[in-house]
N, C-alpha and C positions, 0 to 999 in steps of 0.2 A: 504494500500500500504506500509505503514511503517512496519507493521507486516510481510508482504511478504519480505521486504528488510532484516529484521532481520533473517528470516528463510533462505534466500538466503546466508547470511553471514555464518550461521552455516553449510549449505551445502558446500559452498566454502571452509570453514576451514576443512571439512571432505574429501576433495579431488575432489569435483565436479567442473567442469569448468563452466564458464559463459554460454558457448554454450549449455551445458547439461541443466542448469537451464532455459535458454531461451526456449529451445525446450519443456521442461515441461510446461512452462507457455503457450506457443502457443497451446499445446495439451489440457491443462486444459481449456483454454478459448474456444477452439474449441468445447468442450463438451457442452458448453452453447449456441453455435451459433443458434441451432434450437430453443431454448427457447427465445432467443432475437428476432428472426424474428417473432415468434408467438406473443410475446408481442407487437411488432409494428403493426402486423395485427389486434390484438384485439383492440388496440387503434383506428385504422382506422374503425373497425367494430362498436365500440361504437359511434363514431362520425356520421357515416352515418345512423346508426339505429335510432339515435335520430332525425336527420334531416328528415329521411324518414317517421317518425311517428310510427315506429315499437315499440320503447321503450315507447313513450307516450301512445300508444294503450294498451300495456301490463300493464302500470301503471293504466290507466283508468279502464280497466276491473278488475284488481287486487283490486282496491279501492272498486269496486262494490261487489266483491265476498268474499274477505278476511276480517275477523273480528279480531280486536286486541286480543280477548281472546284466539284464537287458531292460530294466525299468525305465531309465532315462530316454533311450532312443524310442522305446515303445510309447512312452508318454508323448514325445514329440510327434511321432507319426500318427498316433490316434487323434491328437488335436488338429493336426494338419488335415486329416481326412474329414473330420467333422466340420471344420471351418471352411474347407473347400465346398462341402455340400450345402452349408447354410449361408456362407458368405459373411460371417460375422465373427471377428476375433473376440469381441466383448461377450457375446452369448456363449461361445465356446469356453472361454475362461470362467464364466460365471456358472457353468453347469459341469461339463466334463473336467475342467480345470480344478474346480473346488473338490470334486471327488478324488482326483489324482493327488491333490495335496494331502487329503486324508489318508489315502493309501500309503503315500510316502512317509507320513508320520507313523503309521502302523509298521512299516518295514524298517523304520529307522534310517530312511534315506534323507539326504540333505534337503531341507525345504527350499533353500535358495537355488540350488541346481534344478530341483523339480519345477520351480516357478519359471526358471529360464527355459526349460524344455517345453513347458506348456505354452509360454509366450512365443517361442520360436515356431512351434507347430501351428499355433493359432494365427500368427501373422503371415506365415507362408500360405496357408489355405485362404485367408482373407485376401491376400495380395493377388492370388492367381484365380480367384473365383469371379465369374461374371456377375454373380449376385451381390458382390460387395459394393458398398457405397463409394469407398475410396477408389476402387478399381474403375468405377464409372466416372467419378469426379475428375481423375487425372487426365484421361483423354479429352474430356469436355473442356478442361482448362487449357490444354495444350493444342487442341484442334485436331486430334487424331481419332482413329476409329477404334472401338472397344476391343474387338478380337485381334486386330493388328497390334494394338497395345499389349495385349496379353501374350501374343506370340513373341513379340520383341522382348518382353520382360523375361521370358524363359531363359535367355542367354546369360542373364546374371542371377536369376532366382534359383534355377534347378541346380547348378553347381554349388550355390551357397547352402541350400538345404542338405545336399549330399555331404558337404564338409561338416555341417552342423551335426547331422545324425552320426557321422563317424566320430566326431568329438565327444558326443554323449555316450557312444558305445565304449570309447576308451575310458572315459570317466567312470562309467558303470562297471567296467572290468576291474578297474582299480578299487572301486568300492567293494566288490565281491571279495577281493583278495584279503580284506581286513576281517573277513569271517561273517557268518550268518548272524542276523539279529535275533536275539532271544526274546521270547514272550509274544511272538506274533499270534500264535494260536490262542493264547490267553486273552489277547486283545479282542479277538472275535467273540470268544466266550463271554467276556465282560459286556460287550455291546448287546449280545443276545439276552442278557439279564434285564436290560432296560428297554429294548425294542423288540417287536415281533417282525423279524426280517423275512423277506420273500421277494421273488422276481416281480410280483404284481405291484410292488412299491416303486418300480421303475417307470410306471405309466406316466407320471408327471414329466419325467425327462423326455420320454418318447413324444409326448404332446408338444413340448417346447421345440424339439428338433424338427418335427413335422411342420409346425407353424412357421418356423424360421426358413425352412426349405421352400415353403410355399410363398415366401416373400412377405409374410405378415410383418409389419414394422416391429422394431425391437421392444419398444415400451409395452404395447399390449401383449406381446408374446411373453415377456418376462412376468408381467403382472398376472396373466392367466396362470402361468406356472406357479407363482407364489400362492395364489388363491386356491389352486388345485391341491397344492401341498397342504394348505390349512384344512381342506375338506378331508384329505387322506389321513391327516393327523387325527382328526376327530373320530374317524371311522375305525382306523386300524391301530392307533396308539392312544386309546382313551386314558389309560393309566398315566402315561407320560404327560398328556395334556393337563390332566387334573393336578398332577404334582407341580407343574409349572404355574398353574393358576393359584395354588396355595390353599391353605385351610380356610374353613368357614364359608365356603361357596357351595351352593347346591349343585348337584351333579350336572344337570343340563346347562346351567349358566357357566360352570367350570370349563366345559368343553369349548364354549364360545370365548370365554376370557383367556384360556390358555392359548388357543390358536391366535387370538388377537394380539396377545403379548409377544408371541413368536414373530408376528409380522412387524411390529414396531420396535421391540426390544431384543429380539433374538432368542436363542435357546441357551439355557444355563443348566448344566448337569453337575451334580455333586455326588459322584459315585464313590469317592475315596481312592480311585485309581487315577493318578495324575495324567497318564498317557491318554486315557479315554476322555477325561474332563477337558484337556487342552484341545483334543481333536474336535469335540462336539459342542463346546461352549462358544458359540459364534453367531453372527448374523444379526438381522434386524435393521430396520431403516435407521435407527439411531447410530448404528456402528459406522454409517457412511457420512455423518455430519461433519467430522473434521476434514474429510476429503472434499465435501461440498464447499466448506469454508475456504480451503486452499484454492479450489477452482475459481470461486468468485473473485478472490483477490488477484490471482494470476491473469484472469481474463480482463479485469479492469485495467491492469498494467499494460497488457498487450493492446487493448483498444485505444488507450491514450497514446501509446507509441505510434500506432498506425494513423490516428486522427491528426496528430501533430506533424505527420510527414517524416518522422524520424526513421521509420523502417524503409520507406522508399529511398530516402537519402543514403542509407547504408547500402542498399542493394545497387543503386546506381554507381556507387563508388567501386563495388566489386565488379560490376559489368565493364567498367572502363578499363580494368586491369586484365580482363579475359581476352587475349588476343587470338589464341589458337582454338581449334575445336575441342581439344582435350581440356584446356583451361576453362572454356565456356561451360562444358558439362560439369567440370569440377566446381565451378562457381555456382551452378544450379544446385548441386548436391549440398554444398556448404550453406547456401542460402536457405534451402528447405530445412536443414537441420537447425540453423540459427533462428529461423522463424518459429520452429517448434519450441526452442528455448525461450524466445522473447514473448511470443503471443500465447503460448501454452495451449495451442489447439492444432491438431493435425490437419483439419480442413483448411485453415488459413495457410498452413505451410505448403499446401498443394495449390490452392487458388491464387495466392498472392505472387509467388515466384512464377507460376504459370502465366499469369497476366502480364508480368513485367518482362519475362524472357521470350514470350511467344514470337514477337515480331523480330527479335534479334536472331532467333533460330531460322526463321524464314529468310531473312536478308542474307544469311550466310549459306543458304541452300541446303539446310539440314531438315530432314523429314521430322514432322511433329512427334513421331513415336519416340525419337531420341529424348525429347523434352519430357513427354509423359512418363517414360521409363525412369528418368532421373528423379522426377517428382515423387514417384512411388518408392524408388530405392532409398531415398533419404527422408522424404516427408512422412510417408506411411510408417516406415520401419524404425525410425529413431524416436517416434512419439512416445512409446512406452519406456524409453530410457531416460526421460526427463521427469524428475519427481513431481514437479508442479504442473506438468502438462496434463490435460484431461485423461489421456490414455495411461500415463505413468501413475497418476493418482488412482485411477480406476483399478489397474492391475495390482497395485500394492494393497489397496483396501480389499479387493475381492479375494486375492490369494493369500493375504496375511503375511506378506514378505515385503520389507522395505525395498524401494527401487534401487538404492545403492547396493543392496545385498544381492539381488538377482541380476543386476546389470552385467557383471562379468560372465554370466552363464547364459545370457540371451544370445547364444552363438550365432543363430541365423541373422538376427537384427544387427549384429556387429559385423559379420562377414560380408553380407550383401552390399552395403554402401562402399566398403573398401574394395571389393571386387569390381563394382561399377566404376570406381575411380581408376583402377588399374586398366580396365578395358577401354575406358575413355582415352587415356593417354597412349594406349597401344593402338588405338584406331580400329579395334575389333568390333565388327557389327555396328558400325555407325552408318546409318542409312541416309542417303542424300535425295533431295527432290529432283525430279526430272527437269530438263531444261525449260520446257513450256511452263511448268509449275513455278520455276524461279522467275521467269519473265512476267507471269501473271501476278506474282507476289510483288515484284518491283513496281509494276504499273499501279497496283492497289496502294502501295506505300506512297507513290508520287501523287496520286489523287488525294 
């Protein structure tokens, strides 16, 4: 907020009125409104899915099926497949990702590495899915075609995910060398004391995945999942719901109160077994409020920076120094990442550099897919690596791991921008406009 105040003073000194700056802040925060409501809905979903037994069931079967030696690469590939199908890294992390974090806790795996694997897979699938909003936004901002954009991204994205999975496999192999985790079977037994587990409890997860695959917007999808979890809790876990509601409440009212408490305050378990309590005492809309606070402040700062013209001034300076094709693409990558840092929003990091660099790519005879690929390679993928970015804040709050902790293990998100940088300077797969397209572009610019 103090940084936003300094930026506002600069804008005021340059002739902007307070009303102009305030309108910019309102518009900037408005961009994040959808993300804020999704965050609150995800908090509610986590709370009711734990209370309903959905998350404990996923953890139970995950402990049976997943082995420490290949857990990390399996987590990455599973999230990649789900995100590719539904086109949403947020929904993937909020459903499959939450369950995998629980399984990791049960197996004694490192939560930071697990979060990195979840994020790597989720963002690969999101990036390559035609259902993803960012995958549609990048070609729209750059002036390219959707499927041409996806095909062009494959040159940087597929090698990056292969290297990431290999990295997770090596990490997992080393984790196995330290010995098996004791007490995994006891963990499942302890969960069965407090929940009635069964495959039927995975229906809320299936409903959410089907709705997402059918392109139902994220907020109603997650909200339906949260409410369905509350219904399942009342039907299949009445004892746990009544225990959460507390003493002195009639049976029928206790079912409503307990489910309602899980929606807004999350689930709390006091089993006496620390491992189980730490795994399952989570969720609720209130658990997301610190993240919402962070997003509001960060978006206000980014909005003032843009309204005052400071962002455009920075980007124009970078553009003036980009003489070669490689340096132009490098400037795009750096700008997209820098916009993620400054404006705290991945959509702005795609739209703003796309708008500012689009004509420069055309003037240099470069096909727009080069720009759209660079926007995704840096704009989409670095957003969860910035703690105050909406994506970084969301992933940290949802997975329960601080951004700085999982950052070194988000291998795909780190490798892809670096590989894009190397290929840019090597001149590999840099597509150019046909001669008639260049002439048409020059004529348009002259007019």
